[in-house]
N, C-alpha and C positions, 0 to 999 in steps of 0.2 A: 446692115448698120450706118448709123449718122454720122460722116464722116465729122473729122475736126472742124472742117471748114465751116460745115452748115452750122456746126452746133455753136461754135464760136460767133458768126455772125446772128443768131436769132438770140440767143444771150446778150452780148453787145445792143442791140436795138432795144432789150427791154430793159438795158439800163439806166440809170441817172446817176451823174456827176462823174463818169469816166474823165480820165484826164488821158490825151493824149500830146503832150510835149517833146517838143524835137531839142536835142541836145549834144555836146559832143561824148559825153560820157552815159553809157546806157547800163541799167541795171536791171536783170532778170529777177523779180521778185516772188519765188516758188511756193506754191504750199503744198506738200506733201499729201495731201488726201482732193476728193473730188472739188470739183468746184462749189457743188451746194452748201460743202462743210466749210473749205477755205472763205468765202465771201460772207459765213456768220462771224468769223475771226474779227473782234475789236484790233487787236493787236495787228494784225494783217495788214487790215485798212488804214490802220494809223500808220505802220510806217511809209505806204505805199505813198501818202499824202506829203509824210516828214521829207522821203526821197524827191520827190516832184517838184516840193519847193525850196530845195537847193538851188543854186545857179548853177548852169550848167552839165544838170543832172535828167536825166527822162528814166523812170522807172517802171518796167510794163509788167504785167501778171502772168504766172504761168501755173497748171495747176493737175496734179496725178489725173491720168484719163479715169472716167467713171470707168470703162471696161478696161484692164491694162492688158489681157491678154489677147483681147480685139484689137487694139491700139498698136502689138507687138505683131499681130497676122496681117493687118493693113500696111505695115511698116512706116506707120504715122508718126515720125518724132516729137520732142515736146518742144512744142510753139509759145509764144504769147500772145495773149487775145487780143492787145491794141495793135501790133501791125503784124501777126503771123511769122516773126520773127523766129527761126531755130534758137533756142536758149543757148546751144553751145557757141553762138557767136556774140553773144554778150563777154565783156570784157570782166562783171562781176554778176556772181550768181548766188543769191542769198536765200536761205530757206527758211521759214518760221515753224517751228515743232512745238505742238501742245502738248503730246503725251506721247510716251515712251515708242509704243505698238508705229508712231509713223516715221519712225526711223528706218523701217523696211520701206515706206514710200520716197523716204529721202533718195534710197539707193536703186529703187525704179525709176523715178524722175533723171539721177544722173546718167543709168541706163539706156532710158527713151532717149537722152538729148545727146548719146553719143560721147558722155563724157568721162574717164576712167573714175570708177566709183572712190577708190582708194585715193586720199591724198599723195602719199609714196606714189602712185602711179604717173602723179602728174606732174611734169615737169617743174623743177624748183629756182631755175635761174631766168626763166621768161615767162612770156606772158601767153603764150601759143594755147594753155588751155586757160578757162577761166578762173578766178579768186573765188573760191567757193567756202562764204558766208554761212554760219547757223546761228539761230538766234530762238527767241520765242521762248514762252510759259515751264519750257521742259528747263531752259537755265536755271530757274529758282530750287531745282531738285537735284536731277544727275543727267548733264548731259554729255556727260565722259564716253558713253558707248557710241555715239555722234561723232567721235574724235578720230577715229580712222578715216571718215569721210571728210573730215571739215579741216581748212586750213585756217580758218578761225573761227572762234566762238566767243558771241557776243551776251555777256553775262547781264541777266535781269532786265531793267528797264532800258529800253536802244535808243527815244527819241534824242537823246544830245548823241549819243556815239554814233549813229550815222553818219553823222556829218565829219567827225572825226577819221573816221574808216577811209571815206572819200579823198580828205585832202590828203592824206597819207599815202594812198593810190596815187595821186595824179604826183606827188613829189618823189615818191620812190625810182630806184631806177631798175630795178627787179625784184622778183617776187621775195626773196630772203632777206633783202633791207626793207621791204616793206613788213615781213612778219616781225623780223628783229625790233622794228620800230613800236608796232603794236602788241608787244610782249611786254615791252619796258612802261605800259600805260593800265594803269586802273580797271578791272572790267574786260579786258580782251586775253580771252584763253585764246593758246594757241599749242596745241596740243601737240604737234611735230616737238617744241622746244619745252613745254611743261610738262609733259609727261600727262599721267593721268590725275594731276592735282591742281583742280581749275582756281582762280583767284574767286572774290568776293564778288555779289554781284553790285550792279549798278542804281542807285536810283538819281532818279530827274528831279529838278526842283517842283515843287509845287503848282508853282505859275505854269508849269506846261498843260497842266490836269486841266478840263478833263480830255481822255481820249473821245473820238467819236466818228462814227460812220462817213466815209467819203463818198461810198456808191450803195444804193439803193437797188435792190435787183427781187424781184418774184422768185428766182432760181436758187433759193436757200432754206434751209433749218426754219429762217427763221423771216420768211414772205414778207416783202417790200417793208418791213421795221429798220427803224432811224435805231441803231445803238448810240448810247452815251454813256460814261462813265458817271456815276452819282456819289464814289465813292472809291479810292484805292486803297488795298491793302485790308488787314485785318486787326482790329484791338483783341480778340479772343485767343484763346490758348489751348483749344481744342489739338490734343499732343499728337494726333496723325496728319495732321494741314500742313502744306507747306506755306501757306497764306499768312499761319498765324503771329502774334508780334513778335516772336523772336526771331522771326526773315525780315520783316519789313518795316519793322517801328511802329505798327501802331496802323489804325485807318486815317486816310487823309480825304476828309471829307470838300464835297463841290456845293459852293452856295449855289440856290434854287435859280438866282440870274442868271449863272456863269453856265446853266444847263438848258434854261429856256431860250438863251438868245441864242443860242447856237441849232436851235433845230428850227430845220428850212419850212417857210409856210406851209409847203404842198405836201408835206408827210402827213399822213393820219394814222399809223402806228409808229412808236416809241417805246423802245428796250431801257431801262435801265440795268446798266451793268456794275456789278461789283461782288466782293466776295463776301459783304457784309450789307448790303444795300438796307434792310429792316432796320439798321441800328445809325442808319442817318436821323439826326434829332431833326428835320426838315423833312422828311419822308411825306408826310400828310399834305404838306404844302403844296410840294412839287407834283407829285399825283393830282391833288384837287386844280390846279392849273391846268395839268395836260386834261384832265377828264371836261372841266368847262370849257376846254377849247375845243371839243368834239372828237378827241383823239383816244385810239386805243393805244391800253398801256401793257407792257410786261415788266416785272420786276424779278432778276433773280435773288437766289439767296432768300429763299423766305425763311426765318428765325421762326419756330411756333413763340417764340417765350415772348417774340414781339407782335404777334397777332391780337387783334383786337375788334370790336366790333366796326370804329372809322374807317382800318385799313383796309377791312376785308369789303365793306361796302363800298370802299374806294375803287379797287380793284374789280368786282364786280361792274360797277358804274364804266369802269375801263375793259369789258370783255373778258372776265373771267368768267370761267364756267366751270374750271378744277382750280383746287387750293392744293399746291406742292408742297412739301415744307420736308423735314429730317428729322429721325429719331438716332442716326447710325448707329449707337451702340443695342443689342437686342433687350438688354433688359436693363432697370434704372442703376444696378453696382457698376454694369458695364460703361454707361454712361457720363456716369459721374469717374470714373479711371481713366476714362480720356479727356475729359472735363470739358464735356458736351455740352453741359449748361441748361440742358433740355429735360423737362419732369416730366413724369406719364399725365398730371393734370396739364401742362403747356397743350398736350397732344390733344387729352381729353376736350379742350379748349378750342381746337384747332378742327376738329370733328362737329363737334354742335355749329361753330360760327358757318361752317361749311353747308348744313343744314339750314340753320336759322336764313341764311342768305339764298337759299334757293340751287347751290350750287348741283354740279354731276356727279362730283367725286372728290374724295381726300384721296392725295397721292402720296407716298411716304416713301423715302428713302432711307434705305440703311446699311450695316456692314455686318459679315457675318465673320468669324475665323481671327478674330482679337486678340491679343495674349492673353491669357488667364480665360475666354470662354470655354465653357462647359455644356452641354446637353442640356443641363439646367436654366442655363439663360435662353436657349432656344425655346424648350417650354414657355419660359415666362414671357419669351415675346409672342409666344401663339396664344398665352390666356390674354395678353392684351388687345393683340390684333384682333381677337374676337368680340372682346369688348368694344374696341374703334368702331367695328362693324357694325355694331347694335345701335350705334351715335348717327356715324356717317350716311348721307345716301346710297353712296357705295366708296368701297376702299379697294384700293389700290397698291400694294409694296411691292417696290423695285428692291432686290436684293443685290449687293456686290461683294465679292469676297476682299477683305482686307490684303491693302499689297502696303507695304513699308515703304516711306520715300527717305531720301537723303535727306538731311536739314530738316529733321523732325526729330523730337523726342522718343519716338519709337522705331528711328531709323535702326536697319538691322534685326528687329523682328522677324521671327521665322514665318513663312507661309504655310498656313496650316496644308495638311495632305489633302488632296483634290480626293479622295474618296470619301474623307471624312464631311467634308463641305458638300457633297452630292447628298452623301447621307441626313446632314440638316435641312440642306433642300428640299429634299422628299419629305420628312417629315413635316415641315411647314406644308408642303401641298398637301399633302393627305389631310391634317388637319384645317387649314383653310377652305379645303373643296367646298364650293356651291356658299360660301358665306364672304370670301375675298377673292381678286384675282393678285397672284403670287408672280411676277417677272424675275426669273433668277438667271444674271448674268455667268456667264460661262467659269467655272473653275481653272480649266484649262487655259484658257486666255490669259483669266489673270496672273496664272504662275508665269505667264510668259512675261507679263508685264513686271510681274513681283523681280524676273530673272533679271531685264534692263535695268530697273528702277535700282537695283544693288551692284550692277555690272562695272565693268570698263571696258577698256581695248577689246578685250577677248569675247566679248558679247554684242561687240558692235559691229565684226567679224562675223558672228554666229545670224546677225540679222539681215547681214548682207545675203550670206548662202540660204538660208531661209527662203527669202524671197525671190531670190534667183530658181530657188526649189520648186516655186508655187506659192508658197506661202500658206502651205496645210497646217495643224497642228502636228502631225506626224515631221513634216519638214521643219517645225522650229524646234520639236522636239531632237531629233537627229542633230541638228545645227550645234544645238546648245549641250548636246552631251560629249561633242567634240568641240568647241567654242575655236581651238585653233585650228580648224579644216580649211584646206584650200582656197584661197578667196575667188580664182576664178571660175565661172560657171562650167 
């Protein structure tokens, strides 16, 4: 096994843009998934830069080890990349959570660092243990299961909130005073004081946009790609999505010059990020400028109803070989019910454009198990998929079970029975064999995600028990069957 010290040195030597500040107050900024995932997170990189821009603050990064059991066996504690300093030595340890299953990674990081995972087990009156802060995309839906581990949770967009947090940390004489002060401010959720009732999310001023990469590295999901927001939020009303208009007030667009001026000259790959990038009215102009500069491009969230010959031509010129979009509902009635705004003709057009521009494949994301869905909807999906397979050069369908999220109109919807979902996937797999590739995400793990997405403190403690029991599905099932199980391993 490669030691952490060797792995850290190799990765650091390949990074561009790493910050090595020296300051009197140090923050360990942790990502509860491995490095290659965490360094693809635009929010994580943005907060890293924001913290290091504050006077007297030095932020360093730490990540869940690639192989947690091996790290435990080797007795490698959790240390930061910038200085190899143990995370437990930092007065503030902050975590960015993207989705529910990373709560287990949060527990594993705290365990590896030697920090008591439960906030109730850390001293309340002094700072012998670090202040444990949680933020990230999960706070837009349901961060409550992380509550037992967190001293404070920063809700929503944290670019401004981190400055407030470190200022009050310096001004407070002890942790109790600090938490009481934070609890009085908008956007700060102190679980020990508020219970399971988080406040509303924060939204920063549009002048703070766009977020963009600080560090570029080849060791990520998006190798050597500079990420930058083209827009934040979404103006659409898809009923399953936490980024819909009712949550964030609509899409906030970034002007082309604001994007292009922030891209370093040496960057050869640029990814435009946002929940609805293809709704940006100036997207073709942005892509044209990037392509004309000789750069490769990536665009998140390609909406089928926005695809046209010009846009797909620019994507191909920027290096695209696979056209990826989503239908989400299994049938047109299901798409209409969830207000997806995508029609069969939109998807046929995507397949035609894929072939016309000599792309290698059309990749389609969708959900199974939406409320009211029947096997007739699955059969309709099969019928339409076979039609698309005759148009596209190659068809890949990735199916994810529907998981109801908090702060959406479908909040509280039940999770479909695992056996029923397995049956639907089997029906699709049989019907598409030899015609299209089907990638089915696990209904079992989706059920765990659902329990956390709809859960509270008890589910958070169950996540701790499952992580400490090895993290298998059986461990999760046992822990969730008895969410009040003893917290200690």
